[in-house]
C-alpha positions as CSV (number, residue, x, y, z in Angstrom):
1,X,-48.8,-17.9,4.4
2,X,-47.4,-16.1,1.4
3,X,-48.4,-17.0,-2.2
4,X,-46.2,-19.7,-3.8
5,X,-45.6,-21.9,-6.8
6,X,-44.2,-25.4,-6.8
7,X,-41.5,-26.6,-9.3
8,X,-40.3,-30.1,-10.1
9,X,-37.0,-30.2,-12.1
10,X,-36.8,-33.1,-14.5
11,X,-33.9,-34.2,-16.8
12,X,-34.8,-31.6,-19.4
13,X,-38.0,-29.9,-18.4
14,X,-39.2,-28.1,-15.3
15,X,-42.8,-28.5,-14.3
16,X,-44.5,-25.6,-12.6
17,X,-47.8,-25.6,-10.6
18,X,-49.6,-22.5,-9.5
19,X,-52.1,-23.4,-6.7
20,X,-53.9,-20.0,-7.2
21,X,-54.9,-20.7,-10.8
22,X,-54.5,-24.6,-10.7
23,X,-52.5,-24.4,-13.9
24,X,-49.6,-26.7,-14.7
25,X,-46.8,-25.5,-17.0
26,X,-43.7,-27.1,-18.6
27,X,-40.8,-24.8,-19.3
28,X,-37.2,-25.2,-20.4
29,X,-34.5,-25.3,-17.7
30,X,-33.0,-22.1,-19.1
31,X,-36.3,-20.3,-18.7
32,X,-36.5,-21.5,-15.1
33,X,-33.0,-20.2,-14.2
34,X,-34.0,-16.8,-15.7
35,X,-37.4,-17.0,-13.9
36,X,-39.3,-16.8,-17.1
37,X,-42.1,-18.6,-15.3
38,X,-45.8,-18.1,-16.3
39,X,-47.8,-16.4,-13.6
40,X,-44.9,-15.9,-11.2
41,X,-45.4,-12.6,-9.4
42,X,-43.2,-10.3,-7.3
43,X,-43.0,-11.7,-3.7
44,X,-44.0,-15.2,-4.6
45,X,-42.2,-18.1,-2.9
46,X,-40.8,-20.7,-5.2
47,X,-40.9,-24.2,-3.6
48,X,-38.6,-26.9,-5.0
49,X,-37.7,-30.4,-3.7
50,X,-34.3,-30.1,-2.0
51,X,-32.6,-32.9,-3.9
52,X,-33.2,-31.0,-7.2
53,X,-31.5,-27.8,-6.2
54,X,-28.2,-29.3,-5.2
55,X,-25.3,-29.0,-7.5
56,X,-24.8,-31.4,-10.4
57,X,-21.9,-33.7,-9.8
58,X,-20.5,-35.8,-12.7
59,X,-23.4,-37.8,-14.2
60,X,-26.0,-37.0,-11.5
61,X,-29.6,-37.7,-12.6
62,X,-31.4,-35.9,-9.8
63,X,-29.5,-32.6,-10.1
64,X,-29.8,-30.7,-13.4
65,X,-27.8,-27.5,-12.6
66,X,-24.2,-26.7,-11.9
67,X,-23.3,-24.4,-9.1
68,X,-23.0,-21.3,-11.3
69,X,-26.5,-21.9,-12.6
70,X,-27.9,-22.2,-9.1
71,X,-26.1,-19.1,-8.0
72,X,-27.6,-17.3,-11.0
73,X,-31.1,-18.6,-10.0
74,X,-30.6,-17.3,-6.5
75,X,-29.6,-13.9,-7.7
76,X,-32.5,-13.7,-10.1
77,X,-34.9,-14.6,-7.3
78,X,-33.5,-11.9,-5.1
79,X,-33.8,-9.3,-7.9
80,X,-37.4,-10.3,-8.5
81,X,-38.5,-10.3,-4.9
82,X,-38.9,-14.1,-4.8
83,X,-37.8,-16.5,-2.1
84,X,-36.7,-20.0,-3.0
85,X,-37.6,-22.6,-0.4
86,X,-36.5,-26.3,-0.2
87,X,-39.1,-28.9,0.3
88,X,-37.8,-32.2,1.7
89,X,-37.9,-34.8,-1.1
90,X,-38.4,-37.6,1.4
91,X,-41.8,-36.1,2.3
92,X,-43.1,-36.0,-1.2
93,X,-44.5,-39.6,-1.2
94,X,-46.4,-38.7,2.0
95,X,-47.7,-35.5,0.3
96,X,-49.0,-37.6,-2.6
97,X,-50.7,-40.0,-0.1
98,X,-52.4,-37.1,1.7
99,X,-53.4,-35.3,-1.4
100,X,-54.9,-38.5,-2.9
101,X,-57.5,-38.6,-0.2
102,X,-59.3,-35.8,-2.1
103,X,-57.7,-36.3,-5.5
104,X,-57.0,-40.0,-6.0
105,X,-55.2,-39.5,-9.3
106,X,-52.3,-37.7,-7.5
107,X,-51.1,-41.0,-5.9
108,X,-49.2,-41.9,-9.0
109,X,-45.7,-40.6,-9.1
110,X,-45.2,-38.1,-11.9
111,X,-43.5,-34.7,-12.0
112,X,-46.9,-32.9,-12.4
113,X,-48.5,-34.9,-9.6
114,X,-45.6,-34.2,-7.3
115,X,-46.0,-30.4,-7.7
116,X,-49.7,-30.5,-7.1
117,X,-49.4,-32.9,-4.1
118,X,-46.7,-30.7,-2.5
119,X,-48.9,-27.6,-3.0
120,X,-51.9,-29.4,-1.4
121,X,-49.8,-30.5,1.6
122,X,-48.5,-27.0,2.1
123,X,-51.9,-25.4,1.8
124,X,-53.4,-27.7,4.4
125,X,-50.6,-27.7,6.9
126,X,-49.3,-24.2,7.2
127,X,-46.7,-25.2,9.8
128,X,-45.0,-27.3,7.1
129,X,-44.6,-24.3,4.9
130,X,-43.1,-22.2,7.7
131,X,-40.5,-25.0,8.4
132,X,-39.2,-25.0,4.8
133,X,-35.5,-24.2,4.5
134,X,-34.3,-21.2,2.4
135,X,-32.3,-22.1,-0.7
136,X,-28.5,-21.9,-0.3
137,X,-26.6,-22.7,-3.4
138,X,-23.3,-24.3,-2.4
139,X,-21.0,-27.0,-3.8
140,X,-21.3,-30.7,-2.8
141,X,-17.9,-30.4,-1.2
142,X,-18.9,-27.5,1.0
143,X,-22.2,-29.2,1.9
144,X,-20.3,-32.3,2.9
145,X,-17.9,-30.3,4.9
146,X,-20.7,-28.4,6.7
147,X,-22.4,-31.7,7.5
148,X,-19.5,-34.0,8.4
149,X,-19.8,-33.4,12.1
150,X,-23.5,-34.4,12.0
151,X,-22.8,-37.8,10.5
152,X,-19.8,-38.3,12.8
153,X,-21.9,-37.6,15.9
154,X,-24.8,-39.7,14.7
155,X,-22.4,-42.6,13.9
156,X,-20.8,-42.4,17.3
157,X,-24.2,-42.5,19.0
158,X,-25.3,-45.4,16.8
159,X,-22.2,-47.4,17.7
160,X,-22.8,-46.9,21.4
161,X,-26.6,-47.7,21.0
162,X,-25.8,-50.9,19.1
163,X,-23.5,-52.1,21.9
164,X,-26.1,-51.4,24.5
165,X,-28.9,-53.0,22.5
166,X,-26.7,-56.2,22.1
167,X,-26.4,-56.2,25.8
168,X,-30.1,-55.7,26.3
169,X,-29.4,-52.3,27.9
170,X,-28.3,-54.1,31.0
171,X,-32.0,-54.9,31.9
172,X,-32.1,-58.2,33.8
173,X,-28.4,-58.9,32.8
174,X,-25.0,-58.3,34.3
175,X,-24.1,-55.6,31.8
176,X,-23.5,-52.2,33.4
177,X,-22.0,-49.1,31.9
178,X,-22.1,-45.4,33.0
179,X,-25.5,-44.8,31.4
180,X,-27.0,-47.8,33.4
181,X,-25.3,-46.6,36.6
182,X,-26.7,-43.1,36.1
183,X,-30.2,-44.3,35.7
184,X,-30.0,-46.6,38.7
185,X,-28.6,-43.7,40.8
186,X,-30.8,-40.9,39.6
187,X,-34.1,-42.3,38.2
188,X,-36.0,-41.3,41.3
189,X,-34.8,-37.7,41.1
190,X,-35.4,-37.6,37.3
191,X,-39.0,-38.7,37.8
192,X,-39.5,-36.1,40.5
193,X,-38.2,-33.3,38.3
194,X,-40.6,-34.1,35.4
195,X,-44.1,-32.8,35.1
196,X,-46.8,-35.4,35.6
197,X,-47.8,-35.7,31.9
198,X,-44.2,-36.2,30.7
199,X,-43.4,-38.6,33.6
200,X,-46.4,-40.7,32.7
201,X,-45.5,-40.5,29.0
202,X,-42.0,-41.7,29.7
203,X,-43.2,-44.7,31.7
204,X,-42.0,-43.5,35.0
205,X,-45.0,-44.8,36.9
206,X,-45.6,-44.1,40.6
207,X,-47.5,-46.4,42.9
208,X,-50.8,-45.0,44.3
209,X,-49.5,-44.7,47.9
210,X,-51.6,-44.4,51.0
211,X,-51.9,-42.3,54.1
212,X,-48.9,-43.9,55.6
213,X,-46.9,-44.6,52.4
214,X,-46.0,-41.9,49.9
215,X,-46.1,-42.8,46.2
216,X,-42.9,-44.4,44.9
217,X,-41.6,-45.5,41.6
218,X,-42.5,-49.0,40.7
219,X,-39.8,-51.4,42.1
220,X,-39.1,-52.8,38.6
221,X,-37.9,-49.3,37.6
222,X,-35.7,-48.6,40.6
223,X,-34.4,-52.2,40.4
224,X,-33.5,-51.7,36.8
225,X,-35.6,-54.6,35.5
226,X,-38.3,-52.9,33.5
227,X,-38.4,-52.9,29.7
228,X,-39.5,-49.2,29.8
229,X,-35.9,-48.4,30.7
230,X,-34.8,-49.1,27.1
231,X,-36.2,-45.8,26.0
232,X,-34.8,-44.0,29.0
233,X,-31.4,-45.5,28.3
234,X,-31.6,-44.2,24.7
235,X,-32.3,-40.7,25.9
236,X,-29.6,-40.6,28.6
237,X,-27.1,-42.0,26.1
238,X,-27.5,-38.9,23.9
239,X,-26.2,-36.8,26.8
240,X,-23.8,-39.2,28.6
241,X,-21.6,-41.7,26.9
242,X,-21.4,-45.3,28.2
243,X,-17.8,-44.5,29.3
244,X,-19.1,-41.8,31.6
245,X,-18.1,-38.7,29.5
246,X,-20.4,-36.0,28.4
247,X,-21.5,-36.5,24.8
248,X,-20.0,-33.5,22.9
249,X,-20.7,-32.1,19.5
250,X,-17.6,-33.0,17.4
251,X,-17.6,-29.5,15.7
252,X,-17.5,-27.3,18.8
253,X,-16.5,-29.8,21.5
254,X,-19.5,-28.8,23.7
255,X,-22.6,-30.6,24.9
256,X,-25.5,-30.0,22.4
257,X,-28.7,-28.3,23.2
258,X,-32.2,-29.6,22.2
259,X,-32.2,-28.1,18.7
260,X,-29.1,-30.2,17.8
261,X,-30.2,-33.3,19.6
262,X,-33.6,-33.1,18.0
263,X,-32.1,-33.1,14.5
264,X,-29.0,-35.2,14.8
265,X,-29.9,-37.8,17.5
266,X,-33.6,-38.2,17.1
267,X,-34.0,-37.3,13.4
268,X,-37.1,-35.0,14.1
269,X,-36.7,-33.1,10.9
270,X,-37.9,-34.1,7.4
271,X,-34.4,-33.2,6.1
272,X,-32.6,-35.8,8.3
273,X,-35.2,-38.6,8.7
274,X,-32.9,-41.6,8.9
275,X,-30.8,-40.9,12.0
276,X,-29.9,-44.3,13.3
277,X,-30.9,-46.6,16.1
278,X,-31.9,-44.0,18.7
279,X,-34.1,-42.2,16.3
280,X,-35.7,-45.3,15.0
281,X,-36.4,-46.6,18.6
282,X,-38.1,-43.3,19.4
283,X,-40.1,-42.6,16.2
284,X,-41.2,-46.2,15.4
285,X,-41.7,-47.5,18.9
286,X,-41.9,-45.0,21.7
287,X,-43.8,-42.3,19.8
288,X,-46.3,-44.8,18.6
289,X,-46.7,-46.7,21.9
290,X,-47.2,-43.5,23.9
291,X,-49.5,-41.8,21.4
292,X,-53.0,-40.6,22.3
293,X,-53.9,-41.2,18.7
294,X,-55.2,-44.7,17.9
295,X,-54.5,-44.5,14.2
296,X,-51.3,-45.9,12.8
297,X,-48.6,-43.3,13.3
298,X,-47.3,-43.9,9.8
299,X,-48.8,-41.5,7.3
300,X,-47.6,-43.7,4.5
301,X,-49.5,-46.7,5.8
302,X,-52.4,-47.8,3.6
303,X,-54.7,-48.1,6.6
304,X,-53.5,-45.1,8.5
305,X,-55.6,-42.4,7.1
306,X,-59.0,-42.0,5.4
307,X,-59.4,-38.2,5.5
308,X,-57.6,-35.0,6.5
309,X,-58.9,-35.2,10.0
310,X,-57.0,-38.5,10.5
311,X,-53.8,-36.7,9.2
312,X,-54.4,-33.9,11.7
313,X,-54.9,-36.3,14.6
314,X,-51.7,-38.1,13.8
315,X,-49.7,-34.9,13.4
316,X,-51.1,-33.6,16.7
317,X,-50.2,-36.8,18.5
318,X,-46.7,-36.7,17.0
319,X,-46.3,-33.1,18.1
320,X,-47.4,-33.9,21.6
321,X,-45.0,-36.9,21.9
322,X,-42.1,-34.8,20.6
323,X,-42.9,-32.1,23.1
324,X,-42.7,-34.7,25.9
325,X,-39.4,-36.0,24.5
326,X,-38.1,-32.4,24.5
327,X,-39.1,-31.8,28.1
328,X,-37.7,-35.2,29.2
329,X,-34.4,-34.6,27.4
330,X,-34.0,-31.0,28.7
331,X,-34.6,-32.2,32.3
332,X,-32.1,-35.0,32.0
333,X,-29.6,-32.6,30.4
334,X,-29.9,-30.1,33.2
335,X,-29.2,-32.8,35.7
336,X,-26.2,-34.2,33.9
337,X,-24.6,-31.2,32.3
338,X,-25.6,-28.2,34.4
339,X,-26.0,-29.8,37.8
340,X,-23.1,-32.2,37.3
341,X,-25.0,-35.3,38.5
342,X,-22.8,-38.0,37.1
């Protein structure tokens, strides 16, 4: 991991924290734009909360700079051999919680505490640093244009998910749509295609079988009367619509791959955390229920963590669950999209 500093841009002052020296500085915004930053060295990364380096629109309080100033900042960084990285603002409260395990005073929200907590979080979880987005100064209008298809696709999925949820996903009811029909028709094949760990994680449980009887899926799964099918419905619904059509990206009119589904449908990115019903059902129910970690899966919970080992256990369990979701989704996508099983 390269050397870095962390900045928090306030209304009039920018706070700077250098984790190498442990020094905190306050500088004027104009000095920040010109990179007149104490202890900043050639090649250092400059980490800033993403909300603070979007363009200022009208009377915005969170954004201090206009597009021209941000573009100047980017050019100055390039000339000085610095890389500007965006830290997801929604993760900052989690960073303060984690940092306060060792430094209790950092739990209070202040600009100086935010910079130190973010630095602590990045130093202890190198994977987080490697996932930070590069700074890209664009106007709000361009940002919204680039993101419009994401919100359109997420809203369409949420509408379909809400309809299914109101109908109890067809479990023990008379409701039946194309997703329900697909599961009833192909659930045995889907279970067979999955590796054992992912199959068990997803709740597709086989009977033990015997010498004369091979293992089979539990009757409640094949008869579509098991509550575990709620999760499976949610996954299939991201690939196949209730009307029986492939779910397409609205920007390119093609079925998405996992990278897009991960971000847009399941919200598995700190930059798009609130992603609707399907994401919530997974992150706050399935990921927790299927976890190998007995701690609370919420890092913000007061009782979830007592030390960094607890944080690492939770993060490991989340990664394992997300890996199973990826394998499950890719298997189902191959069956539906590539093999044409509909």
